[in-house]
C-alpha positions in Angstrom: 20.4 -43.0 17.1 21.3 -39.5 18.3 18.7 -37.1 19.3 19.6 -34.7 16.5 19.4 -37.4 13.9 15.8 -38.3 15.2 14.8 -34.7 14.8 16.2 -34.5 11.2 14.3 -37.6 10.3 11.1 -36.3 11.9 11.4 -33.0 10.0 11.9 -34.9 6.8 8.8 -37.1 7.2 6.4 -34.7 8.8 4.4 -34.2 5.6 3.3 -37.7 5.4 3.3 -38.6 9.0 0.2 -36.8 10.1 -1.8 -36.3 6.9 -2.1 -33.0 5.0 -4.5 -30.2 4.7 -6.1 -30.5 8.1 -9.3 -28.5 8.6 -9.0 -25.1 10.3 -10.4 -24.9 13.7 -12.4 -21.8 14.6 -12.7 -20.6 18.3 -10.4 -23.3 19.4 -8.0 -23.7 22.4 -4.4 -23.7 21.8 -2.0 -26.4 23.4 -1.2 -26.5 26.2 -2.9 -23.2 27.3 -2.3 -19.5 27.1 1.2 -19.3 28.8 1.9 -15.6 28.5 1.1 -13.0 31.2 -1.4 -13.7 33.8 -5.2 -14.0 33.7 -5.3 -14.5 29.9 -7.9 -17.1 28.9 -7.6 -19.7 26.3 -10.1 -19.9 23.4 -11.3 -18.0 20.3 -8.1 -18.9 18.4 -8.1 -19.8 14.6 -6.0 -22.9 14.6 -4.3 -25.2 12.1 -3.1 -28.5 13.4 -1.1 -30.3 10.7 2.0 -32.5 10.6 2.4 -32.4 14.4 2.4 -28.6 14.3 -0.2 -26.3 15.9 -0.4 -22.7 14.9 -3.1 -20.3 16.3 -4.0 -16.6 15.8 -6.7 -14.6 17.3 -7.8 -10.9 17.7 -8.3 -9.4 21.1 -9.7 -6.3 22.7 -6.4 -5.0 24.2 -8.0 -2.2 26.4 -11.5 -1.9 27.7 -13.3 1.3 28.5 -11.3 1.7 31.7 -8.0 0.9 29.9 -7.6 -2.5 31.5 -7.0 -5.6 29.5 -9.7 -8.2 29.4 -10.6 -11.6 27.7 -12.8 -10.1 24.9 -11.9 -11.5 21.4 -14.9 -10.4 19.3 -14.7 -13.6 17.0 -17.2 -14.1 14.3 -16.6 -17.8 14.4 -15.1 -17.8 10.8 -11.6 -16.6 11.3 -12.6 -12.8 11.3 -12.6 -10.6 14.4 -14.4 -7.3 14.6 -13.3 -4.2 16.6 -14.1 -0.5 16.7 -11.9 2.0 15.0 -10.1 4.4 17.3 -7.4 4.9 19.9 -7.6 2.6 22.9 -9.0 4.1 26.0 -6.4 5.8 28.3 -3.8 5.1 25.5 -2.3 7.5 23.0 -2.1 7.4 19.2 -1.4 5.1 17.4 -2.4 2.3 20.0 -5.6 0.7 18.7 -8.3 -0.9 20.8 -7.4 -4.3 19.3 -4.3 -6.4 19.3 -3.4 -9.8 17.9 -2.1 -12.9 19.6 -0.2 -15.9 18.2 0.8 -19.3 19.4 3.3 -21.8 17.9 3.6 -25.4 19.1 6.0 -27.5 17.1 5.1 -30.8 18.8 1.5 -30.4 20.1 0.9 -34.3 20.0 4.2 -35.0 21.9 5.2 -37.3 19.1 7.5 -35.6 16.7 10.3 -34.4 19.1 10.7 -31.0 17.2 11.7 -27.8 19.1 11.3 -24.3 18.1 14.9 -24.3 16.7 14.2 -27.1 14.3 11.6 -25.1 12.1 11.3 -21.7 10.5 8.3 -19.5 10.5 6.7 -16.6 8.6 4.3 -14.1 10.2 2.5 -11.9 7.6 1.0 -8.6 8.5 -1.3 -6.8 6.1 -0.6 -3.1 6.5 -3.2 -2.1 3.8 -6.5 -1.1 5.4 -8.3 -1.4 2.1 -9.5 -4.7 0.7 -6.1 -5.0 -1.1 -3.2 -6.6 0.8 0.3 -5.5 1.4 2.1 -7.9 3.6 5.1 -7.2 5.9 6.5 -10.5 6.7 9.3 -11.9 8.9 10.2 -14.8 11.2 8.9 -14.1 14.6 11.2 -16.7 16.2 14.5 -16.4 14.3 14.6 -12.9 12.8 16.3 -10.0 14.6 14.0 -8.3 17.2 13.5 -4.7 16.0 13.4 -3.6 19.5 16.8 -5.0 20.5 18.6 -5.5 17.2 19.4 -9.0 18.3 18.0 -12.4 17.7 16.2 -12.4 21.0 12.5 -12.0 21.7 10.6 -11.8 24.9 8.1 -14.5 23.8 6.6 -16.8 26.5 8.2 -20.2 25.9 7.2 -23.6 27.3 6.1 -27.2 26.4 3.0 -29.3 26.6 3.1 -29.3 30.4 3.3 -25.5 30.8 0.4 -24.0 32.8 -1.6 -21.0 32.2 0.6 -17.9 32.4 3.7 -19.9 33.3 5.8 -19.4 30.2 9.5 -18.6 30.5 10.7 -15.2 29.0 14.3 -14.6 27.8 15.9 -11.5 29.3 17.0 -9.6 26.2 18.7 -7.1 28.1 21.5 -9.2 29.3 24.9 -9.4 27.5 24.2 -13.2 27.1 20.8 -12.6 25.7 21.4 -14.1 22.1 23.0 -17.2 23.5 20.3 -17.6 26.2 17.5 -17.3 23.7 19.1 -19.8 21.3 19.4 -22.2 24.1 15.7 -21.7 24.9 14.8 -22.5 21.3 16.4 -25.8 21.6 14.7 -26.6 24.9 11.1 -25.5 24.2 8.5 -26.3 21.5 5.8 -23.7 22.5 6.1 -19.9 21.8 3.3 -17.4 22.3 3.0 -13.5 22.5 0.5 -10.7 22.2 1.3 -7.8 19.9 -0.2 -4.3 19.1 -0.3 -3.7 15.3 1.5 -0.4 15.5 4.7 -2.1 16.8 5.2 -3.8 13.4 3.1 -1.9 10.9 5.3 0.8 8.9 2.4 3.2 9.1 -0.8 2.6 11.1 -3.7 4.7 11.9 -6.2 3.1 14.5 -8.9 5.6 13.6 -9.3 4.4 10.0 -11.8 1.6 9.2 -10.0 -1.3 7.6 -9.5 -4.9 6.9 -6.3 -6.5 7.9 -5.2 -10.1 7.1 -2.7 -11.9 9.3 -1.2 -15.2 8.6 1.3 -17.5 10.3 3.1 -20.5 8.7 5.7 -23.1 9.8 8.2 -24.7 7.4 10.7 -27.5 7.8 14.3 -27.3 6.9 13.5 -28.2 3.2 11.3 -25.2 3.0 8.1 -27.2 2.9 5.1 -25.7 4.6 3.9 -27.8 7.5 1.0 -25.8 8.8 -0.6 -22.4 8.2 -3.4 -20.4 9.8 -4.8 -16.8 8.9 -7.2 -14.5 10.4 -8.8 -11.2 9.3 -9.2 -8.1 11.6 -12.2 -6.0 10.6 -12.0 -2.5 12.0 -15.1 -0.3 12.0 -17.0 -0.9 8.7 -14.0 -2.7 7.2 -11.8 -1.9 4.3 -13.1 -0.9 0.8 -11.8 -1.4 -2.7 -8.9 1.0 -3.5 -9.9 3.9 -5.8 -7.2 4.5 -8.6 -5.3 7.7 -8.4 -6.5 10.4 -11.0 -3.5 9.6 -13.2 -4.3 6.0 -13.3 -8.1 6.8 -14.0 -7.0 8.8 -17.0 -4.8 6.0 -18.4 -7.7 3.7 -17.9 -10.3 6.0 -19.6 -7.8 6.6 -22.4 -7.4 2.8 -23.0 -11.1 2.4 -22.9 -11.6 5.2 -25.5 -9.0 3.8 -27.8 -10.6 0.4 -27.5 -14.1 1.8 -28.4 -12.6 3.6 -31.4 -10.9 0.3 -32.6 -14.2 -1.4 -32.4 -15.9 1.3 -34.2 -13.3 1.3 -37.0 -13.5 -2.5 -37.4 -17.4 -2.7 -37.0 
């Protein structure tokens, strides 16, 4: 049987091959390790391992008091991460003190033979600091990179044998970038990156207290969700319930008044 046929069969049977609804792992290590950058420690990820796919998300203190990165994740042990509001030390607005990091492994068990090219993904970023949610969603693997306008990202890529900090990055500045990236997606099954919120939030103010939900999901070619993980970033005192605009309040009051009159008339 050809390799492509094996992959297609694996993708079609994933939902029953490894069980469903695996429990979320808090403060876990991603497989094989943290492969982006240098000196980045594993751990504190909120992880879903399901159908042979592993997805991880975590918050991180991107800049300490001297402006240097460090391995501080401020996990609360339940999928939430707490950070101070404000602009990061030695940085300029709108760079927050926190960032978020994600990890995708389409074959963490080494059994399903799926590569990054074989699945689709959705990353959802809640841009509303209140307790309400307003998600910006995109595929962090296959969508156009807003920075380059091409389907090429500088993710660190690897496999289950890739060592800490030893991921491969595609040079998106080359004329062959799109082709190079596409080839890498067929070669590797691990992708990771560390991102600052203002890079992707349409409007972001790091000085505002807020609560931001972030989710990451993987789907097979039939559109079935194979794995999904979600975290919540709590900034300062967190978000609060949205207060309706004055016009909305007037409509609500008018409706309540009409309702009370109806009850009085029918009482």
